[in-house]
N, C-alpha and C positions, 0 to 999 in steps of 0.2 A: 441682426447680423452685427450691428455696431456694438451691441452689448457683449456679444461673443468675442469680438476682436479685443475689446477692452479687458475682458476677463483673461483671455489668453496672454495678453501683454503683461498683466499683473502676475500671472502664474510664472511666465518666463523670467520676469525680472527678479523673482524670488530666488532663482537659481544662480544669479550673477553674483560674483564675489563682491561683498561690501568692502570698501576701502577704509583705511585708517588715516585720517588727515594728519595726525602728528608724524607718523612714519613717512607720509608723503611729503611733508615739509622738509624732513631731513634729506630725502631723496631729490628734492627739487633743486638742489645746488647745481645739478647738471643742466638745468633749464634757465638759470638766471641770466646768463650772458645774452640770450636772445629775447626771452620772454619776461624778464624782470623778476625781482625777488618775490613779488606778490602776484605775478601773472599778468601784470600790465606792461606790455612791451612798449619801449620808447620809439623804436623804429616801426613805422606804420606798415611795412611790408611783412612784418612778423605778427601773427595774431595775438590778441589778448586771450589768455586762458582763464583769467579771473572771472569767477561767477558762472563758468560754463558747467553744463550738467556733468556730473561725475561719470556716468556710464558712457557719455559721448566722448569725453576726453580719453578714457581708458580704451575705448574701441578704436579711436584714431591712432593711438600709440601702437595698438596691436596690428593695425593695417600697415603702418609704417614698417614694423618689424617683419611682417610677412612679405613686404615688398609689393603689396597690392595697391598701396597708395605711394606714389613715387615722390621722393624728395631726398636728394643726395645728403644734405646735412642731417636730416632727421633719421635717415637710415643708420647712420653711424651712432647717433645719440641713443637710440633705443636698443641697439644690439645687445647690451648687457642687462636689459630689463626683463624680469619675468612677469607673469600675470599679476602676481601680488603687488609688485612695484607699480605697475600700470594702474591698478585699482586704487592704490594709495595716493598716487599722483592725482588721479581724477578726483578723489575725495578732498585732497588739500586745495586744489585750485577752485573747486566748487564752493569752498568756504570763504574765498577771497572776494573783495568788492571791486567791481569793474569801475574804472575811472570814467568820468563823463566826457563824451565827445560832443561834437556839434555838426550840423549839416550846413552845406553851402546854400545860402539863401537863394541863389539863382537856380538851384536844382531841386528845391523842395517840392514845387508843384508837380513836376514830372515824377519824382521819386515817390511822393505820397500817393499819387494816383495809382501807380504800379503796385506799391506795397499794399494798399488798402483795397483796391478794386480790380487789379489786373487789367487785361485788355481782352474783352470778350470776343470781338470779331477776329482776333488772331489766336484765340484759344490759349491765352496766357492767364493762368490763375493768379489770384491775389496772393502775395507772399504771406500775408497774415493768416491765410487758411491753414498753414502748417506752423508758422513761427509765432503766431499770436499777434494781437493788436499792439502789445507793448514790446514785442520782440523777444519774449521769454522762451520761445520754443516749446517742445513737448518731450520730456525725458523718456517717457514710455515708448513713444513712436520713433525716437532717435533723431528728432528735429532739434538742432542746436539753438542756443541763445544767439541772437544776432544783434541785440541792442547794444549800442556803444562800440561795436567792433570797428577797427580801423577801416575806413573807406577804401584805402589803397589795397589792403589785403582782400577785402570782400570783392572788389572790382576784379582783381586778378583771379580769384577763385572762380568767379562766375565765367570769366573768359576761358579758364581751364575747363570748366564743365562744358562750355559751348564747343570747345575743341575736342570734346570727347574724353577728357582726362578724368574719368571717375575712378573710384578705388580699385575696380577690377574684380572684386569678389562676386561670386554668383549670387550672393544674398544681399548685395548692396542696392536694394530697391530704391532707397532714398537718393543715392547718387545718380541712378538712372533717371529718376524723376527730375532732379536738378539739371541734368544734361538736356532733357527734353525742353524744359522751360527756358534755360539759358540760350539754347539754339535759336530761339525766336526773338531774342532781344538784340537791339542795336548797341553799339558802343556807347552812344549817348544815354540810352535807357539804363544800361548797366552802371554807368558812372553816377547817374542820378539816384537810382535806388540804393546803391552802395553808400552814397553820401547821406541819404535819408535814414538808413539803418544806423549809421554812425551817430546820428542825432537822437535816436530812440534811447530812452533810459529805462533799463530793467528795474522793476520794483522789488 
């Protein structure tokens, strides 16, 4: 069954438009104010896009445009983008290098335990099961890179998931999974695991 899933993922991915990083760089001027010229935002409540999987970024832009992922600012920014623009932006940001972050020393023990092992008696899976030991995610499965992401952004995103704010699309299985996981986490655990992921460095 696992081999079949991998094969289907490969087949499906072959039908997705491949982006052009150079065209994406030109189009990225609309992203600079919030996300930085190279996709490394300075303000921690805005996510880093640098180094993120191409298809993940393109899909999130599409969800913003459809209105199934809610964000007032992003809704306006993506209004003029077509599918090709989104693919190109995804390709451009995927070529950029994420800046290095660090974890709060006082939160590492809790964050590491959650990320690497989960909490079995509360049926909370390890984050690395989907996002990988180094936080590189899985592009075929739609799991994003989390290594080095701003802790403040990740913390708020997890709280949004916990509140039930998933993308809203019928096929957003990953969002539903995250909502189920986040629903079982306390504020302290969310803060700790977000900090730990900020300190992971994608290879």
